[in-house]
C-alpha positions as CSV (number, residue, x, y, z in Angstrom):
1,M,24.6,-19.7,37.4
2,S,26.7,-19.4,40.6
3,T,27.5,-15.8,39.9
4,L,23.8,-14.9,39.5
5,R,23.0,-16.8,42.6
6,N,25.7,-15.1,44.7
7,K,24.7,-11.7,43.4
8,T,21.1,-12.5,44.2
9,A,22.0,-13.7,47.7
10,T,24.0,-10.5,48.4
11,A,21.0,-8.4,47.3
12,L,18.7,-10.5,49.5
13,A,21.1,-10.0,52.4
14,W,21.0,-6.3,52.2
15,D,17.3,-6.0,51.5
16,L,16.5,-8.4,54.3
17,F,18.6,-6.4,56.7
18,G,16.9,-3.3,55.6
19,N,13.4,-4.8,55.8
20,Y,13.9,-6.3,59.2
21,G,15.8,-3.3,60.5
22,G,13.1,-1.0,59.1
23,Q,10.3,-3.1,60.3
24,I,11.7,-3.4,63.9
25,S,12.2,0.3,64.1
26,G,8.9,1.1,62.4
27,F,7.1,-1.3,64.6
28,I,8.5,0.2,67.8
29,I,7.6,3.7,66.6
30,S,4.0,2.5,65.7
31,I,3.6,1.1,69.2
32,F,4.3,4.6,70.7
33,L,2.1,6.3,68.2
34,A,-0.8,3.9,68.7
35,R,-0.7,4.5,72.5
36,L,-0.3,8.3,72.1
37,L,-2.9,8.8,69.3
38,T,-6.5,7.7,68.9
39,P,-8.1,5.3,66.4
40,E,-9.8,8.3,64.9
41,D,-6.4,10.0,64.2
42,F,-5.2,6.9,62.3
43,G,-8.6,6.7,60.5
44,L,-8.3,10.3,59.3
45,V,-4.9,9.8,57.8
46,G,-6.1,6.5,56.3
47,M,-9.0,8.3,54.6
48,S,-6.5,10.8,53.2
49,M,-4.0,8.2,52.1
50,V,-6.5,6.6,49.8
51,F,-6.2,9.4,47.3
52,I,-2.4,9.6,47.8
53,M,-2.0,5.9,47.0
54,V,-4.3,6.0,44.0
55,L,-2.5,9.0,42.5
56,Q,0.9,7.5,43.4
57,I,0.8,5.4,40.2
58,F,0.9,8.5,38.1
59,K,4.3,9.5,39.5
60,D,6.3,7.4,37.0
61,F,3.7,6.1,34.5
62,G,5.2,2.6,34.8
63,F,8.6,3.7,33.6
64,A,10.4,2.4,36.8
65,S,9.5,-1.2,35.8
66,A,10.2,-0.5,32.2
67,L,13.7,0.7,33.0
68,I,14.4,-2.5,34.9
69,Q,13.1,-4.7,32.2
70,N,14.7,-2.8,29.3
71,K,18.2,-4.1,28.4
72,E,19.6,-0.9,26.7
73,N,19.2,2.1,29.0
74,T,21.5,5.1,28.4
75,S,22.1,8.3,30.3
76,L,19.7,10.0,27.9
77,T,17.0,7.4,28.7
78,Y,17.4,8.0,32.5
79,S,17.4,11.8,32.1
80,S,14.3,11.8,29.9
81,V,12.4,9.7,32.4
82,F,13.6,11.9,35.3
83,Y,12.1,15.0,33.8
84,I,8.8,13.2,33.0
85,N,8.7,12.2,36.7
86,L,9.3,15.8,37.8
87,L,6.5,17.1,35.7
88,A,4.1,14.4,36.9
89,G,5.1,15.1,40.6
90,A,4.3,18.8,40.2
91,L,1.0,18.2,38.5
92,L,-0.1,15.6,41.1
93,T,0.8,17.9,44.0
94,A,-1.3,20.8,42.5
95,L,-4.2,18.5,41.6
96,L,-4.5,17.0,45.1
97,Y,-4.0,20.3,46.8
98,F,-6.9,21.9,45.0
99,A,-9.1,18.8,45.2
100,A,-8.8,18.5,49.0
101,P,-12.1,20.4,49.7
102,L,-13.9,18.0,47.4
103,I,-12.4,15.1,49.3
104,G,-13.6,16.6,52.5
105,D,-17.1,16.9,51.1
106,F,-17.0,13.3,49.9
107,Y,-16.3,12.0,53.4
108,E,-18.4,14.7,55.0
109,N,-15.5,15.5,57.3
110,Q,-13.6,18.8,56.9
111,K,-10.8,17.8,59.1
112,I,-9.4,15.9,56.1
113,V,-8.9,18.9,53.9
114,L,-5.7,20.3,55.5
115,I,-4.3,16.8,56.0
116,V,-4.7,16.1,52.2
117,Q,-3.2,19.4,51.2
118,L,-0.1,18.9,53.4
119,L,0.4,15.3,52.2
120,S,0.1,16.4,48.5
121,I,3.7,17.8,48.6
122,T,5.1,14.3,48.9
123,F,4.4,13.7,45.2
124,F,6.8,16.4,44.1
125,I,9.4,15.4,46.7
126,N,9.4,11.8,45.7
127,S,9.6,12.6,42.0
128,F,13.2,13.5,42.5
129,N,14.3,10.0,43.5
130,I,12.4,7.6,41.3
131,V,15.1,7.1,38.6
132,Q,17.9,6.8,41.2
133,S,16.0,4.2,43.1
134,T,15.2,2.3,39.9
135,I,18.9,2.2,38.9
136,L,19.9,0.8,42.2
137,R,17.2,-1.9,42.0
138,R,18.2,-2.7,38.4
139,T,21.9,-3.3,39.5
140,L,20.8,-5.2,42.6
141,D,22.5,-2.5,44.8
142,F,20.1,-2.9,47.7
143,K,22.8,-1.8,50.2
144,K,22.2,1.9,49.4
145,L,18.4,1.5,49.3
146,T,18.6,-0.1,52.7
147,I,20.6,2.7,54.1
148,R,18.2,5.2,52.7
149,D,15.1,3.5,54.1
150,L,16.5,2.8,57.6
151,I,17.8,6.3,58.2
152,S,14.7,8.1,56.8
153,Q,12.3,5.9,58.7
154,V,14.0,6.1,62.1
155,I,14.4,9.9,62.0
156,A,10.9,10.6,60.7
157,G,9.4,8.2,63.2
158,M,11.2,9.7,66.2
159,V,10.1,13.1,65.2
160,A,6.5,11.9,64.9
161,V,6.6,10.3,68.4
162,V,7.9,13.6,69.9
163,L,5.2,15.5,68.2
164,A,2.5,13.0,69.3
165,F,3.8,13.3,72.9
166,H,3.4,17.0,72.7
167,E,-0.3,16.5,71.7
168,V,0.0,17.6,68.1
169,G,-2.4,14.8,67.3
170,V,-3.1,13.6,63.7
171,Y,-0.5,16.0,62.3
172,A,2.3,14.0,63.9
173,L,1.4,11.3,61.3
174,V,1.3,13.8,58.5
175,I,4.7,15.3,59.3
176,Q,6.1,11.8,59.6
177,Q,5.2,11.1,55.9
178,I,6.6,14.4,54.6
179,L,9.8,14.2,56.5
180,A,10.5,10.6,55.4
181,A,10.1,11.7,51.8
182,I,12.5,14.6,52.2
183,I,15.2,12.5,53.9
184,Q,14.9,9.6,51.4
185,T,15.3,11.9,48.4
186,M,18.3,13.7,50.0
187,L,20.0,10.4,50.8
188,L,19.5,8.9,47.3
189,W,21.1,12.0,45.7
190,K,24.0,11.6,48.1
191,L,24.4,7.8,47.7
192,T,24.1,7.4,43.9
193,D,26.6,8.2,41.2
194,W,24.0,9.1,38.6
195,Y,22.7,12.6,38.2
196,P,20.3,14.0,35.5
197,K,21.8,15.9,32.6
198,W,20.1,18.7,30.7
199,E,18.9,16.4,27.9
200,F,15.6,14.9,26.9
201,S,14.4,12.7,24.1
202,F,10.8,11.7,23.3
203,A,12.3,8.8,21.3
204,E,13.8,7.3,24.4
205,V,10.6,7.7,26.3
206,K,8.6,6.1,23.5
207,K,10.9,3.1,23.5
208,L,9.7,2.3,27.0
209,T,6.0,3.0,26.5
210,G,5.3,-0.4,24.9
211,F,6.1,-2.0,28.2
212,S,5.3,0.8,30.6
213,A,1.9,1.6,29.2
214,Y,0.5,-1.8,30.3
215,V,2.4,-1.7,33.6
216,F,1.0,1.7,34.2
217,A,-2.5,0.6,33.3
218,A,-2.3,-2.5,35.4
219,Q,-0.9,-0.6,38.4
220,S,-3.7,2.0,38.0
221,V,-6.5,-0.5,38.2
222,S,-4.6,-2.4,40.9
223,Q,-4.2,0.6,43.2
224,L,-7.9,1.6,42.7
225,I,-9.0,-1.9,43.8
226,L,-6.5,-2.0,46.7
227,Q,-7.8,1.3,48.0
228,V,-11.5,0.5,47.6
229,D,-11.5,-1.2,51.0
230,T,-10.3,1.9,52.8
231,L,-12.5,4.2,50.7
232,I,-15.7,2.2,51.4
233,I,-14.9,1.8,55.1
234,G,-14.2,5.5,55.4
235,K,-17.4,6.4,53.6
236,L,-19.8,3.9,55.2
237,F,-18.4,3.8,58.7
238,S,-16.7,6.0,61.2
239,P,-13.1,7.3,61.2
240,A,-12.6,5.2,64.3
241,T,-13.7,2.0,62.5
242,L,-11.3,2.8,59.7
243,G,-8.6,3.4,62.4
244,F,-9.2,-0.1,63.8
245,F,-9.0,-1.6,60.3
246,S,-5.9,0.4,59.5
247,R,-4.1,-0.8,62.7
248,A,-5.0,-4.4,61.9
249,N,-4.1,-4.0,58.3
250,S,-0.8,-2.3,59.0
251,L,0.2,-5.2,61.3
252,N,-0.9,-7.7,58.7
253,T,1.0,-5.9,55.9
254,L,4.1,-5.8,58.1
255,I,3.9,-9.6,58.4
256,N,3.3,-10.1,54.7
257,K,6.2,-7.9,53.8
258,N,8.5,-10.3,55.7
259,S,7.4,-13.1,53.4
260,S,7.3,-11.4,50.1
261,T,8.7,-7.9,49.6
262,T,12.4,-8.8,49.7
263,L,12.0,-11.8,47.4
264,T,9.7,-9.8,45.1
265,K,12.1,-6.9,44.7
266,V,15.2,-9.0,44.3
267,F,13.8,-11.8,42.0
268,F,12.1,-9.4,39.6
269,P,15.4,-8.3,38.1
270,V,16.8,-11.8,38.5
271,L,13.9,-13.3,36.5
272,A,14.1,-10.5,34.0
273,S,17.8,-11.4,33.4
274,I,16.9,-15.0,32.4
275,Q,13.7,-14.3,30.6
276,D,14.9,-16.0,27.4
277,D,15.7,-19.3,29.2
278,D,12.3,-20.9,29.7
279,Q,13.5,-24.0,31.5
280,R,15.7,-22.0,34.0
281,F,13.0,-19.4,34.4
282,Q,10.4,-22.0,35.4
283,K,12.8,-23.7,37.8
284,I,13.7,-20.5,39.7
285,F,10.1,-19.3,39.6
286,L,8.8,-22.5,41.3
287,K,11.6,-22.3,43.9
288,V,10.7,-18.7,44.7
289,I,7.0,-19.6,45.0
290,H,7.8,-22.5,47.3
291,L,10.1,-20.4,49.5
292,V,7.6,-17.6,49.7
293,S,4.6,-19.9,50.4
294,V,6.4,-21.6,53.3
295,I,7.3,-18.4,55.0
296,S,3.9,-16.8,54.3
297,V,1.9,-19.8,55.6
298,F,4.1,-20.2,58.6
299,L,3.7,-16.5,59.6
300,T,-0.1,-16.8,59.0
301,G,-0.4,-19.7,61.4
302,V,1.8,-18.1,64.1
303,F,0.1,-14.7,64.1
304,Y,-3.4,-16.1,63.9
305,L,-2.7,-17.9,67.2
306,I,-1.1,-14.9,69.0
307,G,-3.2,-12.2,67.4
308,E,-5.3,-11.2,70.5
309,E,-2.5,-11.0,73.0
310,L,-0.2,-9.3,70.4
311,I,-2.6,-6.4,69.7
312,I,-3.7,-5.8,73.3
313,G,-0.2,-6.2,74.7
314,L,1.4,-3.8,72.1
315,F,-1.2,-1.2,71.4
316,G,-3.5,-1.2,74.5
317,E,-7.1,-2.2,75.2
318,K,-8.5,0.7,73.2
319,W,-7.5,-1.3,70.1
320,E,-9.4,-4.4,71.0
321,P,-11.8,-4.1,68.1
322,S,-8.8,-4.7,65.8
323,I,-8.4,-8.3,66.9
324,T,-11.1,-9.9,64.9
325,I,-10.2,-7.8,61.9
326,F,-6.6,-8.8,62.2
327,K,-7.4,-12.5,62.3
328,I,-9.4,-12.4,59.1
329,L,-6.8,-10.3,57.3
330,I,-3.9,-12.5,58.3
331,I,-5.7,-15.5,56.8
332,R,-6.4,-13.6,53.7
333,G,-2.8,-12.3,53.5
334,F,-1.2,-15.6,52.8
335,T,-2.2,-15.4,49.1
336,Y,-0.7,-11.9,48.6
337,P,3.0,-12.8,48.5
338,I,2.4,-15.7,46.1
339,S,0.3,-13.5,43.8
340,A,3.0,-10.8,43.9
341,I,5.6,-13.2,42.7
342,I,3.3,-14.4,39.9
343,V,2.7,-10.8,38.7
344,N,6.4,-10.1,38.7
345,A,7.0,-13.2,36.6
346,F,4.7,-11.8,33.9
347,L,6.6,-8.5,34.0
348,A,10.0,-10.2,34.0
349,K,9.0,-12.0,30.8
350,G,7.9,-8.7,29.3
351,K,4.3,-9.8,29.2
352,S,2.8,-6.6,30.7
353,K,-0.1,-6.7,28.2
354,Q,-1.2,-10.1,29.4
355,N,-0.7,-9.1,33.0
356,F,-2.9,-6.1,32.4
357,H,-5.8,-8.1,30.9
358,Y,-5.6,-10.9,33.5
359,G,-5.4,-8.3,36.2
360,N,-8.6,-6.7,35.1
361,I,-10.4,-10.0,35.6
362,R,-9.0,-10.3,39.1
363,K,-9.9,-6.7,39.9
364,V,-13.5,-7.1,38.9
365,L,-13.6,-10.1,41.2
366,N,-12.1,-8.1,44.0
367,L,-14.9,-5.5,43.8
368,S,-17.6,-8.0,44.7
369,P,-17.2,-7.6,48.6
370,I,-18.4,-4.0,48.3
371,I,-21.9,-5.3,47.8
372,V,-21.6,-7.3,51.0
373,A,-20.4,-4.2,52.9
374,F,-23.5,-2.2,51.8
375,I,-26.0,-5.0,52.6
376,Y,-24.5,-6.9,55.6
377,G,-22.0,-4.6,57.3
378,F,-18.3,-4.5,58.2
379,I,-17.3,-8.0,59.4
380,P,-19.2,-9.9,56.6
381,F,-17.3,-7.5,54.2
382,L,-14.0,-8.8,55.6
383,Y,-15.0,-12.4,55.2
384,A,-16.0,-11.7,51.6
385,M,-12.6,-10.2,51.0
386,L,-11.0,-13.5,52.3
387,V,-13.0,-15.7,50.0
388,V,-12.3,-13.5,47.0
389,S,-8.5,-13.4,47.7
390,I,-8.4,-17.2,47.6
391,L,-10.3,-17.3,44.3
392,A,-8.0,-14.6,42.8
393,W,-4.9,-16.8,43.8
394,I,-6.4,-19.8,41.9
395,L,-7.0,-17.6,38.9
396,N,-3.4,-16.4,39.0
397,I,-2.2,-19.9,38.9
398,Y,-4.4,-20.6,35.8
399,F,-3.2,-17.5,34.1
400,T,0.5,-18.5,34.7
401,K,-0.1,-21.8,33.2
402,R,-1.9,-20.3,30.2
403,S,0.7,-17.6,29.3
404,L,4.0,-18.7,30.9
405,H,3.4,-22.4,30.4
406,I,4.2,-23.3,34.0
407,P,2.0,-26.3,34.9
408,F,-1.0,-25.7,37.2
409,I,-0.3,-28.8,39.3
410,A,3.4,-27.9,39.7
411,Q,2.3,-24.5,41.2
412,I,-0.2,-26.1,43.5
413,K,2.2,-28.8,44.7
414,V,4.7,-26.2,46.1
415,V,2.0,-24.5,48.2
416,L,-0.8,-26.9,49.1
417,P,1.0,-29.3,51.5
418,N,2.2,-26.5,53.8
419,L,-1.1,-24.8,53.7
420,L,-3.2,-27.9,54.6
421,F,-0.7,-28.8,57.4
422,T,-1.0,-25.3,58.9
423,I,-4.8,-25.3,58.8
424,G,-4.9,-28.7,60.6
425,V,-2.4,-27.8,63.2
426,V,-3.9,-24.4,64.0
427,F,-7.4,-26.0,64.3
428,V,-6.1,-28.7,66.7
429,I,-4.2,-26.1,68.9
430,E,-7.2,-23.8,69.1
431,Y,-9.3,-26.8,70.1
432,L,-6.9,-28.2,72.8
433,F,-5.8,-25.0,74.4
434,P,-8.0,-22.9,76.7
435,Q,-9.6,-19.9,74.9
436,E,-8.6,-17.2,77.4
437,F,-6.4,-14.1,77.5
438,N,-3.1,-15.5,78.8
439,Y,0.3,-14.6,77.6
440,L,1.9,-17.8,78.8
441,I,-0.6,-20.0,76.9
442,T,-0.1,-17.9,73.8
443,I,3.7,-18.4,73.9
444,V,3.2,-22.1,74.3
445,K,0.8,-22.2,71.4
446,A,3.3,-20.4,69.2
447,I,6.2,-22.7,70.2
448,V,4.1,-25.8,69.6
449,F,3.0,-24.7,66.2
450,S,6.5,-23.5,65.2
451,T,8.1,-26.8,66.3
452,L,5.5,-29.0,64.5
453,F,5.9,-26.9,61.3
454,W,9.7,-27.2,61.3
455,I,9.4,-31.0,61.9
456,F,6.9,-31.2,59.0
457,L,9.4,-29.4,56.7
458,R,12.2,-31.7,57.7
459,M,10.1,-34.8,57.2
460,S,8.9,-33.7,53.8
461,K,12.6,-33.1,52.8
462,S,11.6,-29.7,51.4
463,D,14.2,-27.9,49.3
464,V,13.3,-24.7,51.1
465,I,15.4,-25.8,54.1
466,N,18.6,-25.8,51.9
467,E,17.6,-22.5,50.3
468,F,17.0,-21.0,53.7
469,I,20.3,-22.2,55.0
470,Y,22.2,-20.9,51.9
471,Y,20.7,-17.4,52.1
472,K,21.1,-17.3,55.9
473,K,24.8,-18.0,55.5
474,K,25.1,-15.2,52.9
475,I,23.1,-12.8,55.1
476,W,25.2,-13.6,58.2
477,K,28.4,-13.1,56.2
478,K,27.1,-9.8,54.8
479,S,26.1,-8.6,58.3
480,K,29.7,-8.9,59.5
481,I,31.0,-6.6,56.7
């Protein structure tokens, strides 16, 4: 137990370091780019990335998750999956390149054609590093993944800023994506001990398909649903509107990543390693849900209160339309980290089939806001997304009870108190403080909320305090190595 906990904490330490380091550097870079480029530039790249993200799921056909979940991987297994990935990457690059004119016709905007064609090369580049990345995740070697991500992000970001300063425009963002993919791949080949051999076995691939097929199907539908928002906004509204949405959504995603990505990546292999011990699995699962919900709800409250000053102060007044969008998305975002952990619990148990079927129900629900967009417009569409995300979270809890036998009430109890407290405190602060653009007032609001939230956790004697202190010590110890 202690060995697994120590190994998990070490992985968390490196991944947290990578996440925070990457987010800080990426955030600084995004500030420069947002001030140098226009909302339309970001909108055009966003419209192009819809198709990149949808096709992204075909790059490994779910084999990455299958390799982590499978207990008996060999060199032949890894090599076989590697060559499948290479073939998929080449085909996806060719497909997207030649489909680019059709995408331009769909959006009625020919500026997108060259952008899509240039971005298509990232599929082939990334296909060279999927297996290496999966091996490192499987062995909880997040140190090397952290080094890869930080170096590639910083170099690609700095190049993009220089290009934007020299008025390259939207292509600064395009080159940033391509360069990051190249650097990541080169670093992974340098940092990992595994290299593909000239061997291939359909039998090895077939062993993984029982799990990977449902993972692939679930990821396919999930990506389609996730990208529908951007697709609809890009089609129904202007590139600038999509740019405002993309800026708000990027900031929201950055915040959500702080509360979920590290825990999701690290605890998937951890939960997979104890998948046969139901009692221990449930105990760790509820602890993770509790920890994630506390962080997520806290960040939601803080950033809702400081959203206006944050966006204007960082990105400039031209991004003012992003404020309302951001506040709606940040409320919606608190459910994402919790749902991400639930999905990974299904995969860790090897229940990819159930996750696929349950996911289809959630996805149908997630499509309903599209009707609102067509009838009522952009802002009502965002509110509909908020309502649907809450309903989807409740469904996830029910599905977990049904298939993993983790009590519904137990899952609610680790989330609801913090959520209700946050809603109440934010409402009172917004009512008591002046509603005007003022940085000093905003700082005071954030401090008041943070203090009250911490006091609430201490008074409720939440276990999350002890868990936080434990991982903080491990992270601090690791940072001095």
